[in-house]
C-alpha positions in Angstrom: 93.5 66.8 81.0 93.5 63.4 79.2 95.7 62.2 76.5 93.2 63.1 73.8 93.2 66.7 74.9 97.0 66.7 75.0 97.1 65.5 71.4 95.3 68.6 70.2 98.4 70.7 71.0 101.3 70.4 68.5 104.7 70.9 70.1 107.7 69.9 68.1 110.5 69.1 70.5 114.2 69.3 69.7 116.0 66.0 70.0 118.1 67.2 72.9 115.1 68.0 75.2 113.5 64.6 75.5 112.9 65.2 79.2 110.5 68.0 78.2 108.3 65.5 76.6 108.1 63.7 79.9 107.2 66.9 81.7 104.5 67.6 79.2 103.4 64.0 79.4 102.5 64.6 83.0 99.7 66.9 81.9 97.9 63.9 80.5 97.8 62.4 84.0 101.2 60.7 84.4 102.3 62.6 87.5 105.3 60.3 88.1 106.8 61.6 84.9 106.9 65.2 86.1 108.4 64.2 89.4 111.1 62.1 87.7 112.0 65.1 85.5 112.1 67.3 88.6 114.6 65.0 90.2 116.7 65.2 87.1 117.0 69.0 87.4 117.8 71.4 84.6 121.5 70.5 84.9 120.7 67.2 83.2 118.8 68.9 80.4 120.5 70.3 77.4 119.4 73.8 76.7 119.3 75.7 73.4 121.9 78.1 74.7 124.4 75.3 75.4 123.7 73.4 72.3 125.6 73.9 69.1 123.8 75.3 66.1 124.6 73.5 62.9 126.6 75.3 60.3 123.6 75.2 58.0 121.4 76.9 60.6 123.9 79.6 61.2 124.3 80.3 57.5 120.6 80.5 57.1 120.2 82.7 60.2 117.7 80.3 61.6 117.5 79.9 65.4 116.8 76.6 67.0 113.7 78.1 68.4 112.4 78.6 64.9 113.7 75.3 63.7 111.9 73.3 66.4 108.8 75.6 66.6 109.5 76.4 70.3 107.0 78.9 71.8 109.7 81.4 72.8 110.7 82.0 69.1 109.1 85.5 69.1 111.1 86.6 72.1 114.5 84.9 71.6 116.2 88.1 70.5 114.8 90.2 73.3 117.6 90.9 75.8 116.7 89.9 79.3 113.3 88.5 78.3 114.0 84.8 78.5 116.5 82.5 80.2 117.5 80.1 77.4 118.6 77.5 80.0 114.9 77.1 80.9 113.7 76.0 77.5 112.1 72.8 79.0 110.1 74.9 81.5 109.1 77.4 78.7 107.6 74.6 76.5 105.9 72.8 79.4 104.4 75.9 81.0 103.1 77.0 77.6 101.4 73.7 77.3 99.9 74.0 80.8 98.3 77.3 79.9 96.9 75.9 76.6 95.5 72.8 78.4 94.3 74.7 81.5 96.4 72.5 83.8 96.8 74.7 86.9 98.0 71.9 89.2 100.8 70.9 86.8 101.8 74.5 86.2 102.1 75.2 89.9 104.2 72.0 90.3 106.5 73.2 87.6 106.9 76.6 89.3 107.9 74.8 92.5 110.4 72.7 90.6 111.8 75.8 89.1 112.2 77.4 92.5 113.8 74.3 93.9 116.3 74.2 91.1 117.4 77.7 92.1 116.0 79.6 89.1 113.8 82.7 89.1 110.9 83.3 86.8 111.7 85.0 83.5 109.1 87.2 81.6 108.0 84.3 79.4 107.3 82.1 82.4 105.3 84.8 84.1 103.2 85.3 80.9 102.4 81.5 80.8 101.6 81.4 84.5 99.2 84.3 84.1 97.6 82.7 81.0 97.1 79.5 82.9 95.5 81.0 85.9 93.0 83.1 83.9 92.2 80.1 81.6 91.4 78.2 84.7 89.2 81.0 86.0 91.6 81.8 88.9 91.6 85.5 88.3 92.9 86.5 91.7 96.0 84.3 91.4 96.7 85.7 87.9 96.5 89.3 89.1 98.5 88.5 92.2 101.5 87.1 90.4 101.4 90.0 87.9 101.5 92.5 90.8 104.2 90.7 92.7 106.4 90.4 89.7 106.0 94.0 88.5 106.5 95.4 92.0 109.9 93.9 92.3 111.3 94.2 88.7 111.2 96.8 86.0 107.8 96.7 84.2 107.7 95.2 80.7 105.0 96.0 78.2 104.3 92.4 77.3 103.2 91.6 80.8 100.6 94.3 80.7 99.5 93.2 77.3 99.2 89.6 78.5 97.1 90.7 81.4 94.8 92.7 79.2 94.4 89.7 76.8 93.6 87.1 79.4 91.3 89.5 81.3 89.0 89.5 78.3 88.5 85.7 78.4 84.8 85.2 78.6 84.1 88.9 78.2 82.8 89.2 81.8 82.1 92.7 83.1 84.8 92.3 85.7 87.3 91.0 83.2 86.7 93.8 80.7 87.0 96.4 83.5 90.3 94.8 84.5 91.5 95.0 80.9 90.5 98.7 80.7 92.2 99.5 84.0 95.4 97.7 83.0 95.5 99.6 79.7 95.2 102.9 81.5 98.0 101.9 83.9 100.2 100.8 81.0 99.6 104.0 79.2 100.2 106.0 82.4 103.6 104.4 82.8 104.7 105.4 79.3 104.2 102.1 77.5 102.7 102.3 74.1 101.1 99.6 71.9 103.0 98.8 68.8 101.1 97.7 65.7 101.2 94.0 66.5 100.3 94.4 70.2 97.5 96.8 69.3 96.1 94.7 66.5 96.1 91.6 68.6 94.4 93.3 71.6 91.8 95.0 69.4 91.0 91.7 67.7 90.4 90.1 71.0 88.5 93.0 72.7 86.3 93.5 69.6 84.9 90.1 70.1 82.8 91.4 73.0 79.2 90.8 71.9 77.5 92.7 74.7 78.4 95.7 76.8 79.4 99.2 75.8 82.6 98.2 73.8 84.6 100.5 76.1 87.8 98.4 76.0 87.8 98.0 72.3 87.1 101.7 71.8 90.0 102.6 74.1 92.4 100.4 72.3 91.6 101.9 69.0 91.9 105.4 70.5 95.3 104.6 71.8 96.4 103.4 68.4 94.9 106.3 66.6 96.6 108.8 68.9 99.9 107.4 67.5 98.7 107.2 63.9 98.8 103.4 63.9 96.4 101.5 61.8 95.4 98.1 63.2 95.5 95.0 61.0 92.7 94.3 58.5 91.2 91.4 60.6 91.2 93.6 63.7 89.4 96.5 62.0 86.9 94.1 60.4 86.0 92.5 63.7 85.8 95.9 65.4 83.7 97.3 62.6 81.2 94.4 62.9 81.0 95.0 66.6 80.2 98.7 66.1 77.4 97.8 63.6 75.8 95.4 66.1 75.4 98.2 68.6 72.7 100.8 68.5 74.6 103.8 67.2 73.5 106.2 64.4 74.8 105.6 60.9 76.4 109.0 60.9 78.3 108.4 64.2 81.8 109.9 63.8 83.5 106.8 65.1 81.6 104.4 62.8 82.4 106.6 59.8 86.1 106.8 60.7 86.3 103.0 61.1 84.4 102.5 57.9 86.9 104.7 56.0 89.8 102.9 57.6 88.4 99.5 56.7 87.8 100.5 53.0 91.4 101.8 52.8 92.8 98.6 54.3 90.8 96.5 51.9 92.0 98.5 49.0 95.6 97.9 50.1 95.3 94.2 51.1 92.3 93.0 49.2 88.8 92.0 50.3 85.3 93.1 50.0 84.5 96.8 50.2 81.8 98.1 52.7 78.3 98.1 51.3 
């Protein structure tokens, strides 16, 4: 990945994690940077957990993840989800996945292991994303299986696997997504409104095929009386209409009613 590609990703780094910018800089081809940062080790890098929030931030109830737009902001309050000492790794691995830099990602994982740290959930999510974005499906599935076989399963890992499996909408990928959803459901994990809406929006983008994965996601949500977001239902509805199904098909009618209700609530054009 060249410097032009790197510039497409906006990562606002906190002032105390300058070494992270060196790690990310390695993605643009400056490999000595990543090696120098590895030699420094995480002991030499200030983490969010060890930094001191300003009084203003505390009063406003704003975490430093939010303040500096760090990718882990969504998970910072999840107990046991992330190790806040690994902020530099989180940011760099997230960039690797976005930029499809598998070699750099694997180097970072080796550095993490050498520093004596184990993967947290967020790191596993980014490693899975990176492998799948680089079309290395086998490695992505392998690290998922190894991690979930040795630790308590977490819904977000299943959701990440489903999401990345749909990349390119290949028959094999869509089948993997379907199988993963079934395993997730069988283990007692349920999609919340955000997870379900995100997955339906992605799966509904499938232009060919039988729409099995998107249908299954909607059925899972409907079984728990969860309505997906308006964008997800719009995309799913368009996908149904592109397929050869009768106008009076029960699923199509149900989705059309749901879409009309959502548009009434949140605005937008009603179905013709």
